[in-house]
C-alpha positions as CSV (number, residue, x, y, z in Angstrom):
1,M,11.2,-1.7,16.0
2,A,9.1,-1.2,18.4
3,I,5.6,-2.4,18.6
4,T,3.0,0.3,18.2
5,T,0.3,1.2,21.0
6,T,-0.8,4.7,19.3
7,L,-2.6,6.5,16.7
8,A,0.2,9.2,16.4
9,A,2.6,6.1,16.7
10,C,1.4,5.1,13.4
11,N,3.5,5.4,9.8
12,T,1.5,5.3,6.4
13,N,3.6,2.5,5.1
14,P,1.4,-0.4,7.1
15,A,4.4,-2.6,6.8
16,L,6.1,-0.4,9.0
17,N,3.8,-0.6,11.9
18,G,4.7,-3.9,13.0
19,P,5.6,-6.3,15.8
20,D,9.8,-5.7,17.5
21,G,10.0,-9.2,16.0
22,S,10.4,-10.9,19.6
23,D,6.8,-11.9,19.4
24,L,4.5,-13.2,16.8
25,P,1.0,-11.1,17.1
26,S,-1.7,-12.6,17.1
27,T,-4.4,-12.0,14.3
28,L,-6.4,-10.2,16.7
29,D,-3.1,-7.7,17.1
30,D,-3.0,-7.6,13.3
31,A,-6.1,-6.2,12.3
32,I,-5.1,-3.7,15.4
33,R,-2.3,-2.9,13.4
34,Y,-3.9,-2.7,10.3
35,L,-7.0,-0.1,10.8
36,C,-4.5,2.4,12.7
37,S,-2.5,2.6,9.7
38,F,-5.1,2.9,8.0
39,A,-6.5,5.9,10.2
40,A,-3.6,6.7,9.5
41,Q,-3.5,7.5,6.5
42,L,-6.5,9.5,6.5
43,R,-5.2,11.1,9.5
44,D,-2.2,12.5,7.0
45,G,-4.6,13.0,3.9
46,A,-2.9,9.9,2.1
47,A,-6.7,8.9,1.1
48,I,-7.6,11.9,-0.1
49,P,-7.0,12.0,-3.7
50,V,-5.0,15.1,-5.5
51,G,-7.6,17.3,-6.4
52,M,-10.1,17.5,-4.3
53,C,-11.8,20.3,-3.8
54,V,-14.0,20.7,-0.6
55,P,-14.8,24.3,1.5
56,F,-13.4,25.0,5.2
57,I,-15.3,26.9,7.0
58,A,-12.6,28.9,8.0
59,G,-9.6,31.2,6.4
60,T,-7.4,28.1,6.8
61,S,-7.1,24.6,6.0
62,A,-5.2,21.6,7.0
63,P,-1.7,20.7,5.7
64,G,-2.3,19.2,1.9
65,W,-4.8,21.9,0.9
66,I,-4.4,25.0,-0.8
67,K,-7.3,28.1,-1.5
68,A,-9.2,27.7,-5.8
69,N,-8.2,31.0,-5.9
70,G,-7.3,31.4,-8.8
71,A,-3.8,32.0,-8.0
72,L,0.1,31.1,-9.6
73,V,1.8,29.2,-7.6
74,S,5.1,26.4,-8.8
75,R,4.7,23.6,-10.4
76,T,8.2,21.5,-8.2
77,T,6.3,23.1,-4.8
78,Y,3.0,21.6,-6.2
79,A,4.4,19.2,-7.7
80,A,1.6,16.2,-7.7
81,L,-1.0,18.5,-8.2
82,F,0.3,19.7,-11.1
83,A,0.5,16.1,-12.9
84,Y,-3.0,16.0,-11.5
85,A,-3.9,19.4,-13.4
86,S,-1.6,18.2,-16.8
87,A,-3.4,15.0,-16.6
88,Q,-7.0,16.6,-16.8
89,G,-5.9,19.0,-19.7
90,L,-4.0,22.7,-19.0
91,V,-6.0,26.1,-20.4
92,S,-4.0,28.6,-22.2
93,E,-3.8,32.0,-19.7
94,A,-6.3,34.0,-22.5
95,Q,-8.8,30.9,-22.2
96,W,-8.5,30.7,-17.9
97,T,-9.2,34.5,-18.2
98,T,-11.9,34.5,-20.5
99,D,-14.4,31.9,-19.4
100,S,-12.5,28.9,-18.0
101,S,-11.9,30.1,-14.6
102,G,-12.6,27.2,-13.4
103,R,-9.8,24.9,-14.8
104,F,-6.4,25.0,-14.2
105,S,-3.7,27.0,-16.7
106,V,-0.6,26.3,-18.1
107,G,0.5,29.7,-15.9
108,D,3.5,30.8,-17.0
109,G,4.2,28.3,-19.3
110,S,8.2,26.6,-17.2
111,T,7.3,28.0,-13.4
112,T,4.2,28.0,-12.5
113,F,0.6,27.0,-12.5
114,R,-2.6,28.5,-12.4
115,L,-5.4,27.9,-9.8
116,P,-9.1,27.3,-10.1
117,D,-11.0,30.4,-9.1
118,T,-13.9,29.8,-6.8
119,R,-14.6,32.7,-5.3
120,G,-17.9,34.3,-4.8
121,V,-19.7,31.8,-7.3
122,F,-21.7,28.8,-7.0
123,L,-20.2,25.5,-8.1
124,R,-22.9,24.0,-10.6
125,G,-23.3,20.2,-11.9
126,L,-21.7,19.8,-15.5
127,D,-24.9,19.4,-17.7
128,E,-23.5,16.5,-18.9
129,S,-26.2,15.6,-22.4
130,R,-28.8,16.0,-20.0
131,G,-30.5,19.4,-21.8
132,L,-31.0,21.4,-18.8
133,D,-27.4,23.6,-19.1
134,A,-27.0,22.4,-22.6
135,S,-23.1,23.4,-24.1
136,R,-21.7,23.8,-21.4
137,A,-17.7,22.0,-21.1
138,I,-16.4,21.7,-17.9
139,G,-14.9,24.3,-16.0
140,T,-16.1,27.4,-17.7
141,Y,-17.5,30.2,-16.3
142,Q,-21.6,31.5,-16.8
143,D,-23.0,34.5,-15.7
144,Q,-25.5,35.8,-14.0
145,A,-29.6,35.4,-16.3
146,N,-32.4,35.6,-14.5
147,A,-35.6,33.4,-15.9
148,P,-38.3,35.1,-17.9
149,H,-41.0,36.0,-15.7
150,V,-43.9,38.4,-15.6
151,H,-44.4,41.7,-13.2
152,G,-48.0,42.6,-12.4
153,V,-49.4,46.5,-11.8
154,T,-51.9,47.3,-9.3
155,D,-51.9,51.5,-9.0
156,P,-55.4,52.0,-7.2
157,S,-54.6,55.9,-6.7
158,H,-53.8,56.0,-10.7
159,N,-56.7,59.0,-11.8
160,H,-56.9,62.1,-13.2
161,G,-60.0,64.1,-11.4
162,D,-62.5,62.2,-12.8
163,P,-64.0,58.9,-11.0
164,G,-65.7,57.6,-14.3
165,H,-61.6,57.7,-15.8
166,Q,-60.3,54.5,-15.7
167,H,-57.2,53.4,-17.5
168,G,-57.1,49.1,-17.8
169,G,-53.9,47.1,-19.2
170,T,-50.9,44.8,-18.7
171,T,-46.8,45.3,-18.6
172,S,-44.7,41.9,-19.1
173,A,-41.0,41.1,-18.5
174,V,-39.4,38.4,-20.4
175,G,-35.8,38.5,-20.3
176,D,-34.3,42.2,-21.7
177,H,-37.6,43.6,-22.4
178,A,-39.6,47.0,-23.0
179,H,-43.2,47.2,-21.4
180,G,-46.1,48.6,-23.0
181,Y,-48.9,50.3,-21.5
182,N,-52.6,50.5,-23.0
183,S,-55.1,52.7,-21.5
184,W,-58.7,53.4,-22.9
185,A,-60.5,56.3,-22.0
186,P,-64.3,55.8,-22.1
187,T,-67.2,58.2,-22.7
188,G,-68.7,60.5,-20.7
189,A,-67.8,63.4,-18.1
190,G,-63.7,63.9,-18.0
191,A,-63.4,61.3,-20.9
192,G,-62.6,64.2,-23.5
193,V,-63.0,62.7,-27.6
194,G,-65.3,59.6,-26.7
195,A,-64.7,56.4,-27.5
196,T,-61.1,56.5,-27.9
197,T,-57.8,54.0,-27.4
198,V,-54.5,55.0,-26.4
199,Y,-51.3,53.6,-26.3
200,A,-48.6,54.2,-25.0
201,P,-45.5,52.1,-24.7
202,T,-42.5,52.7,-22.5
203,G,-39.6,53.2,-24.7
204,G,-36.2,51.2,-25.6
205,A,-35.5,48.1,-24.0
206,T,-34.8,47.6,-20.0
207,N,-32.2,44.8,-18.4
208,A,-34.0,42.1,-16.4
209,A,-31.2,41.7,-13.8
210,G,-31.3,44.9,-12.5
211,G,-32.9,48.0,-11.0
212,H,-35.5,49.8,-13.7
213,S,-38.3,52.4,-14.5
214,H,-41.4,51.8,-16.4
215,S,-43.9,54.9,-16.9
216,I,-47.1,54.4,-17.5
217,I,-48.7,57.6,-20.1
218,S,-52.2,58.3,-21.0
219,D,-52.3,60.7,-23.8
220,L,-55.7,61.4,-25.4
221,R,-55.4,61.9,-28.6
222,G,-51.5,61.1,-28.7
223,A,-50.8,64.8,-29.6
224,G,-49.1,65.1,-25.5
225,L,-52.8,66.6,-24.8
226,F,-53.8,65.9,-21.1
227,A,-50.6,63.7,-20.4
228,A,-50.3,62.2,-16.9
229,T,-47.6,59.5,-15.7
230,T,-48.2,56.9,-12.9
231,G,-44.1,57.1,-11.4
232,I,-44.7,53.9,-11.0
233,S,-41.4,52.0,-10.8
234,I,-40.0,48.1,-10.2
235,Q,-37.3,47.7,-8.4
236,S,-35.0,45.2,-8.3
237,Q,-32.5,44.2,-4.6
238,G,-29.7,44.2,-5.3
239,S,-27.1,43.5,-8.8
240,E,-27.6,40.1,-8.7
241,G,-30.1,37.1,-8.1
242,H,-29.2,34.4,-5.4
243,P,-30.7,31.7,-3.5
244,R,-30.1,31.8,1.0
245,N,-26.7,30.7,1.4
246,V,-23.2,30.7,3.5
247,A,-19.6,31.5,2.4
248,W,-17.7,29.5,3.0
249,P,-13.2,29.7,1.0
250,M,-12.7,26.3,-1.0
251,F,-9.5,24.2,-0.8
252,I,-8.0,22.2,-3.3
253,K,-6.1,18.5,-2.0
254,Y,-2.0,18.3,-3.5
């Protein structure tokens, strides 16, 4: 056997990286050969555990990695990955489709199994009794949600042709919510019926996750007299909430 002199010539089996037998290696030679064989294992992926999931900047990966895209793959072609997936526990196809797309599924039950699907979603650390994301099981999918919050409304141009006629009020939004608006008409010119308290709710609930509009109505005497709306709208910026991010595909070691 020839003496290993380059990294490319190293074998992943350290025993095959020895001298040619005609010259006993020194201690330093042994150390160099040992380090070279270890580096060769890293190069060939032998030191990376099967099932590890990492992002690659490009759309393709190094040999030995497969996209975590929810595809059905062969149990024989990816035998080591299937063994790992089986040891972790496979979910049914129905469960995978419903809420467990972060797990491996049984596939067709005989020749294939399904990969986790990480496309377009963020990864979140499993709560494991911490209490921040309680009752979550590993690999389960979670849809978007907005935390409780309050909307302030400022409308300095809102008037009804009476400089002394003003409305004070508040709106609030918590989760799926409806907004109510209180307006008070003071006594004096243009006030209509003296000191009258008028309450005008907006109506049905709105979904906090999407764009929505709120009409704020003042209605003297509650009989449709002098009704006016502000036309104020509270709009969302899109169909989901997300922080600043970049998109990289995820790959699984097989």
